[in-house]
N, CA, C and O atoms as a DFTB+ gen file, in Angstrom:
648 C
 N C O
     1  1     116.112      64.398     144.190
     2  2     116.154      65.806     144.543
     3  2     115.138      66.636     143.756
     4  3     114.793      67.747     144.157
     5  1     114.661      66.087     142.631
     6  2     113.728      66.850     141.806
     7  2     112.415      67.133     142.524
     8  3     111.627      67.964     142.073
     9  1     112.178      66.452     143.631
    10  2     110.948      66.731     144.383
    11  2     110.963      68.132     145.000
    12  3     109.927      68.614     145.460
    13  1     112.114      68.781     145.012
    14  2     112.209      70.157     145.494
    15  2     111.644      71.153     144.481
    16  3     111.312      72.283     144.841
    17  1     111.533      70.742     143.223
    18  2     111.077      71.622     142.154
    19  2     109.546      71.586     142.115
    20  3     108.945      70.532     141.905
    21  1     108.928      72.749     142.321
    22  2     107.467      72.826     142.437
    23  2     106.871      73.843     141.469
    24  3     107.489      74.855     141.139
    25  1     105.671      73.548     141.033
    26  2     104.894      74.551     140.294
    27  2     104.538      75.669     141.268
    28  3     104.419      75.429     142.470
    29  1     104.369      76.870     140.768
    30  2     104.087      78.022     141.634
    31  2     102.878      77.803     142.543
    32  3     102.912      78.160     143.721
    33  1     101.822      77.223     142.002
    34  2     100.603      77.019     142.789
    35  2     100.852      76.039     143.944
    36  3     100.399      76.263     145.066
    37  1     101.571      74.960     143.656
    38  2     101.893      73.981     144.694
    39  2     102.806      74.597     145.751
    40  3     102.633      74.372     146.949
    41  1     103.769      75.367     145.289
    42  2     104.703      76.000     146.219
    43  2     103.985      76.966     147.151
    44  3     104.325      77.049     148.331
    45  1     103.012      77.687     146.648
    46  2     102.274      78.619     147.494
    47  2     101.582      77.876     148.639
    48  3     101.612      78.338     149.780
    49  1     100.964      76.740     148.350
    50  2     100.313      75.945     149.395
    51  2     101.333      75.430     150.409
    52  3     101.077      75.441     151.613
    53  1     102.480      74.982     149.925
    54  2     103.536      74.474     150.815
    55  2     104.035      75.581     151.729
    56  3     104.173      75.382     152.936
    57  1     104.306      76.748     151.152
    58  2     104.812      77.881     151.942
    59  2     103.779      78.323     152.976
    60  3     104.136      78.606     154.119
    61  1     102.520      78.385     152.594
    62  2     101.471      78.755     153.546
    63  2     101.439      77.786     154.726
    64  3     101.286      78.200     155.875
    65  1     101.584      76.504     154.437
    66  2     101.598      75.480     155.483
    67  2     102.823      75.632     156.391
    68  3     102.715      75.519     157.612
    69  1     103.967      75.886     155.793
    70  2     105.191      76.067     156.582
    71  2     105.105      77.306     157.472
    72  3     105.558      77.285     158.617
    73  1     104.531      78.368     156.952
    74  2     104.345      79.582     157.759
    75  2     103.427      79.294     158.946
    76  3     103.679      79.761     160.057
    77  1     102.368      78.528     158.710
    78  2     101.430      78.178     159.788
    79  2     102.133      77.386     160.886
    80  3     101.708      77.398     162.041
    81  1     103.206      76.702     160.519
    82  2     103.994      75.922     161.484
    83  2     105.107      76.756     162.116
    84  3     105.922      76.237     162.879
    85  1     105.135      78.049     161.795
    86  2     106.103      78.950     162.408
    87  2     107.454      79.023     161.715
    88  3     108.405      79.569     162.275
    89  1     107.555      78.484     160.510
    90  2     108.831      78.510     159.784
    91  2     109.067      79.872     159.139
    92  3     108.145      80.507     158.625
    93  1     110.317      80.299     159.179
    94  2     110.729      81.576     158.587
    95  2     111.159      81.318     157.143
    96  3     112.099      80.563     156.893
    97  1     110.468      81.948     156.200
    98  2     110.673      81.714     154.769
    99  2     111.605      82.771     154.181
   100  3     111.375      83.972     154.323
   101  1     112.662      82.301     153.519
   102  2     113.609      83.168     152.817
   103  2     113.421      82.920     151.325
   104  3     113.329      81.775     150.883
   105  1     113.366      83.990     150.564
   106  2     113.201      83.880     149.116
   107  2     114.314      84.620     148.410
   108  3     114.707      85.714     148.814
   109  1     114.819      84.012     147.350
   110  2     115.717      84.695     146.436
   111  2     115.412      84.234     145.029
   112  3     114.688      83.260     144.827
   113  1     115.959      84.928     144.073
   114  2     115.713      84.566     142.687
   115  2     116.904      84.921     141.824
   116  3     117.766      85.709     142.212
   117  1     116.932      84.326     140.651
   118  2     117.988      84.619     139.696
   119  2     117.954      83.650     138.544
   120  3     117.083      82.784     138.458
   121  1     118.932      83.813     137.645
   122  2     119.030      82.936     136.474
   123  2     119.744      81.634     136.837
   124  3     119.363      80.560     136.371
   125  1     120.772      81.733     137.662
   126  2     121.561      80.574     138.103
   127  2     122.006      79.724     136.916
   128  3     121.845      78.503     136.905
   129  1     122.566      80.398     135.927
   130  2     123.075      79.751     134.719
   131  2     124.565      79.508     134.937
   132  3     125.300      80.454     135.222
   133  1     125.017      78.297     134.813
   134  2     126.385      77.881     135.127
   135  2     126.709      78.220     136.580
   136  3     127.311      79.255     136.867
   137  1     126.316      77.362     137.464
   138  2     126.507      77.557     138.903
   139  2     127.991      77.740     139.221
   140  3     128.832      76.989     138.728
   141  1     128.306      78.729     140.035
   142  2     129.697      79.022     140.396
   143  2     129.788      79.321     141.890
   144  3     128.776      79.330     142.589
   145  1     130.999      79.566     142.373
   146  2     131.235      79.750     143.812
   147  2     130.443      80.930     144.380
   148  3     130.014      80.885     145.533
   149  1     130.248      81.967     143.598
   150  2     129.449      83.099     144.066
   151  2     128.019      82.678     144.368
   152  3     127.444      83.100     145.371
   153  1     127.443      81.846     143.502
   154  2     126.097      81.323     143.744
   155  2     126.062      80.486     145.021
   156  3     125.163      80.645     145.847
   157  1     127.029      79.607     145.178
   158  2     127.056      78.700     146.333
   159  2     127.140      79.498     147.634
   160  3     126.364      79.252     148.557
   161  1     128.052      80.430     147.714
   162  2     128.202      81.252     148.929
   163  2     126.924      82.044     149.204
   164  3     126.454      82.120     150.339
   165  1     126.387      82.617     148.164
   166  2     125.163      83.419     148.269
   167  2     124.001      82.584     148.808
   168  3     123.300      83.014     149.724
   169  1     123.797      81.404     148.246
   170  2     122.690      80.543     148.678
   171  2     122.895      80.028     150.102
   172  3     121.931      79.903     150.857
   173  1     124.126      79.733     150.470
   174  2     124.402      79.309     151.853
   175  2     124.082      80.430     152.834
   176  3     123.470      80.192     153.875
   177  1     124.495      81.649     152.504
   178  2     124.209      82.797     153.374
   179  2     122.715      83.069     153.450
   180  3     122.193      83.386     154.519
   181  1     122.031      82.947     152.331
   182  2     120.580      83.171     152.315
   183  2     119.889      82.143     153.204
   184  3     119.009      82.499     153.988
   185  1     120.268      80.894     153.095
   186  2     119.653      79.829     153.899
   187  2     119.839      80.101     155.391
   188  3     118.936      79.836     156.184
   189  1     120.984      80.619     155.773
   190  2     121.285      80.880     157.184
   191  2     120.368      81.942     157.795
   192  3     120.320      82.082     159.017
   193  1     119.648      82.683     156.968
   194  2     118.780      83.759     157.455
   195  2     117.398      83.277     157.901
   196  3     116.630      84.049     158.477
   197  1     117.079      82.019     157.643
   198  2     115.756      81.522     158.001
   199  2     115.714      80.008     158.045
   200  3     116.747      79.343     158.109
   201  1     114.501      79.475     158.010
   202  2     114.313      78.025     158.089
   203  2     114.200      77.358     156.725
   204  3     114.705      76.254     156.524
   205  1     113.543      78.025     155.795
   206  2     113.247      77.455     154.482
   207  2     113.733      78.422     153.409
   208  3     113.378      79.601     153.418
   209  1     114.552      77.913     152.482
   210  2     115.025      78.738     151.370
   211  2     114.299      78.332     150.089
   212  3     114.384      77.192     149.632
   213  1     113.587      79.301     149.531
   214  2     112.866      79.122     148.274
   215  2     113.609      79.923     147.200
   216  3     113.902      81.104     147.382
   217  1     113.906      79.263     146.088
   218  2     114.620      79.915     144.993
   219  2     113.721      79.955     143.763
   220  3     113.253      78.920     143.287
   221  1     113.490      81.151     143.260
   222  2     112.781      81.330     141.999
   223  2     113.807      81.480     140.892
   224  3     114.685      82.339     140.974
   225  1     113.708      80.652     139.854
   226  2     114.653      80.809     138.749
   227  2     113.919      81.278     137.495
   228  3     112.796      80.864     137.208
   229  1     114.588      82.145     136.773
   230  2     114.025      82.669     135.534
   231  2     113.922      81.552     134.507
   232  3     114.843      80.750     134.352
   233  1     112.802      81.507     133.812
   234  2     112.638      80.557     132.709
   235  2     113.634      80.905     131.609
   236  3     114.230      81.982     131.617
   237  1     113.807      79.993     130.670
   238  2     114.701      80.255     129.538
   239  2     114.292      81.527     128.802
   240  3     115.135      82.360     128.468
   241  1     113.001      81.668     128.555
   242  2     112.508      82.849     127.833
   243  2     112.795      84.130     128.625
   244  3     113.182      85.146     128.048
   245  1     112.608      84.077     129.926
   246  2     112.881      85.228     130.783
   247  2     114.375      85.577     130.773
   248  3     114.734      86.753     130.720
   249  1     115.236      84.570     130.822
   250  2     116.682      84.814     130.786
   251  2     117.072      85.482     129.467
   252  3     117.857      86.430     129.461
   253  1     116.534      84.999     128.364
   254  2     116.846      85.602     127.063
   255  2     116.444      87.082     127.024
   256  3     117.154      87.909     126.450
   257  1     115.305      87.405     127.637
   258  2     114.872      88.814     127.666
   259  2     115.865      89.665     128.458
   260  3     116.102      90.824     128.118
   261  1     116.441      89.094     129.504
   262  2     117.343      89.844     130.379
   263  2     118.783      89.845     129.863
   264  3     119.437      90.887     129.823
   265  1     119.266      88.667     129.471
   266  2     120.686      88.477     129.170
   267  2     121.028      88.442     127.682
   268  3     122.200      88.522     127.316
   269  1     120.015      88.323     126.823
   270  2     120.282      88.296     125.389
   271  2     120.086      86.912     124.786
   272  3     119.835      85.943     125.502
   273  1     120.203      86.826     123.467
   274  2     119.822      85.617     122.734
   275  2     120.709      84.394     122.955
   276  3     120.299      83.277     122.637
   277  1     121.904      84.577     123.490
   278  2     122.809      83.439     123.666
   279  2     122.711      82.808     125.053
   280  3     123.445      81.868     125.359
   281  1     121.848      83.296     125.857
   282  2     121.678      82.777     127.216
   283  2     120.245      82.297     127.377
   284  3     119.367      82.807     126.681
   285  1     119.970      81.374     128.229
   286  2     120.921      80.728     129.133
   287  2     121.762      79.677     128.417
   288  3     121.420      79.234     127.320
   289  1     122.840      79.292     129.036
   290  2     123.676      78.199     128.545
   291  2     122.960      76.878     128.836
   292  3     122.860      76.009     127.970
   293  1     122.473      76.746     130.048
   294  2     121.755      75.534     130.459
   295  2     120.253      75.784     130.466
   296  3     119.811      76.852     130.890
   297  1     119.461      74.819     130.005
   298  2     118.004      74.999     130.016
   299  2     117.440      75.013     131.439
   300  3     118.052      74.497     132.374
   301  1     116.272      75.609     131.573
   302  2     115.651      75.814     132.891
   303  2     115.516      74.533     133.698
   304  3     115.733      74.550     134.910
   305  1     115.163      73.424     133.062
   306  2     114.996      72.164     133.812
   307  2     116.311      71.723     134.432
   308  3     116.336      71.249     135.568
   309  1     117.414      71.877     133.684
   310  2     118.723      71.497     134.211
   311  2     119.171      72.447     135.315
   312  3     119.718      72.010     136.327
   313  1     118.942      73.742     135.125
   314  2     119.317      74.709     136.166
   315  2     118.566      74.414     137.455
   316  3     119.143      74.476     138.540
   317  1     117.287      74.094     137.342
   318  2     116.479      73.762     138.524
   319  2     116.984      72.482     139.180
   320  3     117.088      72.413     140.405
   321  1     117.296      71.479     138.382
   322  2     117.770      70.211     138.948
   323  2     119.125      70.368     139.628
   324  3     119.358      69.779     140.684
   325  1     120.016      71.151     139.037
   326  2     121.317      71.391     139.659
   327  2     121.124      72.067     141.010
   328  3     121.734      71.657     141.997
   329  1     120.285      73.096     141.067
   330  2     120.016      73.771     142.341
   331  2     119.390      72.817     143.356
   332  3     119.651      72.929     144.554
   333  1     118.570      71.885     142.885
   334  2     117.909      70.959     143.811
   335  2     118.903      70.034     144.501
   336  3     118.589      69.438     145.532
   337  1     120.097      69.913     143.938
   338  2     121.127      69.093     144.555
   339  2     121.845      69.773     145.708
   340  3     122.630      69.135     146.410
   341  1     121.592      71.044     145.911
   342  2     122.232      71.777     147.014
   343  2     121.423      71.590     148.293
   344  3     120.215      71.824     148.310
   345  1     122.084      71.172     149.349
   346  2     121.409      70.884     150.611
   347  2     120.646      72.056     151.196
   348  3     119.595      71.858     151.806
   349  1     121.141      73.256     151.030
   350  2     120.499      74.411     151.637
   351  2     119.274      74.913     150.907
   352  3     118.502      75.698     151.457
   353  1     119.086      74.472     149.683
   354  2     117.933      74.902     148.896
   355  2     116.773      73.952     149.186
   356  3     116.872      72.748     148.949
   357  1     115.677      74.503     149.698
   358  2     114.527      73.666     150.063
   359  2     113.522      73.499     148.930
   360  3     113.002      72.405     148.712
   361  1     113.250      74.587     148.209
   362  2     112.276      74.539     147.118
   363  2     112.727      75.443     145.990
   364  3     113.393      76.456     146.201
   365  1     112.343      75.045     144.778
   366  2     112.676      75.791     143.576
   367  2     111.417      75.888     142.731
   368  3     110.636      74.940     142.643
   369  1     111.233      77.034     142.119
   370  2     110.162      77.180     141.141
   371  2     110.684      78.016     139.991
   372  3     111.583      78.839     140.167
   373  1     110.124      77.806     138.827
   374  2     110.530      78.530     137.632
   375  2     109.450      79.566     137.313
   376  3     108.259      79.254     137.291
   377  1     109.888      80.803     137.066
   378  2     108.916      81.830     136.690
   379  2     109.266      82.397     135.321
   380  3     110.438      82.516     134.965
   381  1     108.243      82.741     134.568
   382  2     108.403      83.166     133.183
   383  2     108.347      84.682     133.019
   384  3     108.700      85.206     131.963
   385  1     107.913      85.373     134.039
   386  2     107.772      86.828     133.955
   387  2     109.153      87.489     133.910
   388  3     110.164      86.853     134.209
   389  1     109.184      88.759     133.537
   390  2     110.438      89.510     133.468
   391  2     111.080      89.677     134.844
   392  3     112.302      89.771     134.959
   393  1     110.253      89.714     135.876
   394  2     110.761      89.836     137.241
   395  2     109.894      88.973     138.171
   396  3     108.827      88.509     137.769
   397  1     110.347      88.762     139.403
   398  2     109.633      87.852     140.310
   399  2     108.537      88.506     141.149
   400  3     108.095      87.914     142.133
   401  1     108.088      89.702     140.792
   402  2     107.127      90.412     141.633
   403  2     105.869      89.594     141.921
   404  3     105.426      89.523     143.067
   405  1     105.299      88.986     140.905
   406  2     104.085      88.184     141.091
   407  2     104.344      87.012     142.047
   408  3     103.523      86.716     142.915
   409  1     105.483      86.358     141.880
   410  2     105.848      85.229     142.729
   411  2     106.064      85.672     144.176
   412  3     105.585      85.022     145.105
   413  1     106.772      86.756     144.362
   414  2     107.005      87.292     145.709
   415  2     105.676      87.686     146.357
   416  3     105.455      87.428     147.540
   417  1     104.805      88.303     145.583
   418  2     103.497      88.719     146.096
   419  2     102.676      87.525     146.562
   420  3     101.976      87.605     147.571
   421  1     102.758      86.425     145.835
   422  2     101.964      85.257     146.222
   423  2     102.579      84.515     147.402
   424  3     101.848      83.989     148.241
   425  1     103.905      84.461     147.485
   426  2     104.554      83.713     148.567
   427  2     104.679      84.515     149.862
   428  3     104.663      83.942     150.952
   429  1     104.804      85.839     149.747
   430  2     104.947      86.711     150.918
   431  2     106.034      86.190     151.875
   432  3     105.742      85.894     153.033
   433  1     107.282      86.078     151.400
   434  2     108.348      85.570     152.274
   435  2     108.648      86.525     153.421
   436  3     108.374      87.722     153.335
   437  1     109.207      85.988     154.485
   438  2     109.626      86.816     155.615
   439  2     110.861      87.634     155.246
   440  3     111.019      88.779     155.672
   441  1     111.743      87.012     154.434
   442  2     112.993      87.665     154.045
   443  2     113.185      87.525     152.543
   444  3     113.046      86.438     151.982
   445  1     113.503      88.634     151.907
   446  2     113.828      88.669     150.486
   447  2     115.311      88.984     150.384
   448  3     115.778      89.994     150.911
   449  1     116.049      88.116     149.703
   450  2     117.503      88.258     149.626
   451  2     117.930      88.501     148.187
   452  3     117.429      87.868     147.258
   453  1     118.862      89.429     148.021
   454  2     119.484      89.674     146.715
   455  2     120.977      89.832     146.935
   456  3     121.433      90.068     148.054
   457  1     121.744      89.699     145.836
   458  2     123.193      89.837     145.894
   459  2     123.626      91.285     145.865
   460  3     122.830      92.186     145.601
   461  1     124.894      91.494     146.139
   462  2     125.466      92.831     146.257
   463  2     125.480      93.653     144.991
   464  3     125.845      94.828     145.019
   465  1     125.087      93.050     143.868
   466  2     124.965      93.845     142.651
   467  2     123.605      94.546     142.598
   468  3     123.280      95.212     141.614
   469  1     122.812      94.391     143.666
   470  2     121.518      95.062     143.819
   471  2     121.588      95.975     145.040
   472  3     122.478      95.838     145.879
   473  1     120.647      96.901     145.128
   474  2     120.470      97.694     146.344
   475  2     119.061      97.400     146.839
   476  3     118.241      96.844     146.108
   477  1     118.788      97.771     148.074
   478  2     117.418      97.578     148.578
   479  2     116.418      98.329     147.707
   480  3     115.327      97.833     147.424
   481  1     116.803      99.530     147.287
   482  2     115.898     100.369     146.501
   483  2     115.577      99.773     145.140
   484  3     114.484      99.992     144.616
   485  1     116.520      99.014     144.547
   486  2     116.296      98.449     143.217
   487  2     115.781      97.011     143.263
   488  3     115.559      96.398     142.219
   489  1     115.593      96.479     144.450
   490  2     115.150      95.090     144.585
   491  2     113.656      94.961     144.316
   492  3     112.835      95.552     145.017
   493  1     113.320      94.192     143.308
   494  2     111.929      93.940     142.957
   495  2     111.266      93.170     144.094
   496  3     111.795      92.159     144.558
   497  1     110.116      93.649     144.538
   498  2     109.382      92.993     145.623
   499  2     109.631      93.594     146.993
   500  3     109.014      93.178     147.974
   501  1     110.529      94.570     147.072
   502  2     110.869      95.206     148.348
   503  2     109.621      95.709     149.070
   504  3     109.424      95.428     150.252
   505  1     108.789      96.450     148.358
   506  2     107.602      97.040     148.980
   507  2     106.642      95.962     149.480
   508  3     106.071      96.090     150.563
   509  1     106.466      94.914     148.703
   510  2     105.557      93.820     149.066
   511  2     106.020      93.167     150.369
   512  3     105.224      92.951     151.282
   513  1     107.305      92.860     150.443
   514  2     107.857      92.166     151.613
   515  2     107.831      93.075     152.843
   516  3     107.420      92.649     153.923
   517  1     108.261      94.306     152.683
   518  2     108.290      95.215     153.833
   519  2     106.886      95.568     154.320
   520  3     106.674      95.733     155.521
   521  1     105.932      95.683     153.405
   522  2     104.549      95.991     153.773
   523  2     103.953      94.891     154.665
   524  3     103.109      95.160     155.519
   525  1     104.402      93.662     154.452
   526  2     103.874      92.563     155.264
   527  2     104.745      92.285     156.486
   528  3     104.590      91.253     157.139
   529  1     105.671      93.214     156.800
   530  2     106.501      93.077     157.991
   531  2     107.798      92.328     157.763
   532  3     108.528      92.044     158.713
   533  1     108.093      92.004     156.506
   534  2     109.318      91.279     156.187
   535  2     110.498      92.208     156.002
   536  3     110.414      93.418     156.208
   537  1     111.602      91.597     155.604
   538  2     112.862      92.327     155.514
   539  2     113.556      92.002     154.191
   540  3     113.480      90.876     153.699
   541  1     114.230      93.000     153.625
   542  2     115.051      92.812     152.431
   543  2     116.502      92.868     152.864
   544  3     116.924      93.809     153.536
   545  1     117.270      91.850     152.473
   546  2     118.677      91.780     152.854
   547  2     119.522      91.642     151.596
   548  3     119.256      90.796     150.742
   549  1     120.546      92.486     151.496
   550  2     121.483      92.445     150.382
   551  2     122.756      91.774     150.883
   552  3     123.378      92.242     151.837
   553  1     123.138      90.682     150.239
   554  2     124.344      89.939     150.614
   555  2     125.526      90.417     149.779
   556  3     125.339      90.893     148.660
   557  1     126.737      90.295     150.312
   558  2     127.916      90.769     149.575
   559  2     128.110      90.042     148.248
   560  3     127.837      88.848     148.128
   561  1     128.580      90.779     147.272
   562  2     128.876      90.242     145.946
   563  2     130.266      89.619     145.990
   564  3     131.193      90.220     146.532
   565  1     130.420      88.439     145.436
   566  2     131.728      87.781     145.359
   567  2     132.409      88.279     144.083
   568  3     132.016      87.918     142.973
   569  1     133.433      89.111     144.259
   570  2     134.113      89.722     143.111
   571  2     134.647      88.666     142.149
   572  3     135.260      87.680     142.558
   573  1     134.400      88.898     140.864
   574  2     134.917      88.016     139.828
   575  2     134.109      86.754     139.612
   576  3     134.342      86.029     138.645
   577  1     133.162      86.477     140.496
   578  2     132.363      85.257     140.382
   579  2     131.040      85.579     139.699
   580  3     130.079      86.003     140.341
   581  1     131.010      85.371     138.393
   582  2     129.772      85.577     137.654
   583  2     129.736      84.620     136.478
   584  3     130.776      84.170     135.996
   585  1     128.555      84.320     136.028
   586  2     128.417      83.447     134.865
   587  2     129.049      84.106     133.648
   588  3     129.700      83.435     132.847
   589  1     128.862      85.409     133.504
   590  2     129.457      86.111     132.360
   591  2     130.979      85.991     132.380
   592  3     131.592      85.753     131.340
   593  1     131.595      86.152     133.551
   594  2     133.050      85.999     133.655
   595  2     133.472      84.566     133.336
   596  3     134.488      84.346     132.677
   597  1     132.702      83.607     133.797
   598  2     132.994      82.207     133.535
   599  2     132.937      81.912     132.034
   600  3     133.810      81.229     131.500
   601  1     131.929      82.418     131.370
   602  2     131.803      82.231     129.923
   603  2     132.988      82.860     129.200
   604  3     133.559      82.250     128.296
   605  1     133.361      84.080     129.595
   606  2     134.510      84.759     128.974
   607  2     135.792      83.958     129.169
   608  3     136.584      83.825     128.236
   609  1     136.005      83.429     130.355
   610  2     137.200      82.620     130.635
   611  2     137.230      81.381     129.745
   612  3     138.272      81.051     129.179
   613  1     136.113      80.705     129.619
   614  2     136.038      79.515     128.763
   615  2     136.354      79.887     127.311
   616  3     137.150      79.219     126.651
   617  1     135.732      80.942     126.829
   618  2     135.970      81.360     125.440
   619  2     137.429      81.726     125.199
   620  3     138.013      81.321     124.194
   621  1     138.023      82.490     126.116
   622  2     139.425      82.896     125.969
   623  2     140.352      81.690     125.964
   624  3     141.239      81.595     125.117
   625  1     140.157      80.776     126.893
   626  2     141.045      79.602     126.986
   627  2     140.906      78.686     125.784
   628  3     141.908      78.176     125.282
   629  1     139.709      78.470     125.321
   630  2     139.518      77.567     124.185
   631  2     139.882      78.226     122.862
   632  3     140.251      77.540     121.909
   633  1     139.781      79.545     122.795
   634  2     140.179      80.251     121.598
   635  2     141.697      80.136     121.388
   636  3     142.170      80.037     120.255
   637  1     142.450      80.150     122.497
   638  2     143.904      80.055     122.427
   639  2     144.362      78.675     121.975
   640  3     145.481      78.531     121.482
   641  1     143.523      77.662     122.132
   642  2     143.901      76.296     121.772
   643  2     143.789      76.043     120.277
   644  3     144.354      75.078     119.763
   645  1     143.067      76.905     119.584
   646  2     142.858      76.650     118.145
   647  2     143.721      77.499     117.260
   648  3     143.649      77.388     116.036
């Protein structure tokens, strides 16, 4: 499954080729640290919007900038490999920037998807995608399903055991 994980430059060539073949490209991004049911539902819904689902994941350094010094729990290579095991995910790439704007600009997906904790107005890359005739879609947030909640649950349960 690791063959789904591509360097940005390689992925750009693949996406360009798929577009030339008439495939509809869906892009989403995130940290995907400790995969949970919210991630699974979200990725399944995103895949249903097109032919090819490309997932950009934040590098470890990028996650630390966003989430703080104790994150990610899992290193970027493991997060990418776990995502590669999901049937609906076609390609994965790791980006080191604070946001995926550069990646979105280079891939020019037909559809940019974010979860319900975002709005269209706050979605990075919205202008790039819409300018090229694409669409931004916000999928519903699965209440209670977050990596932060999962970490808190683990800490609470294990704290009670000691």
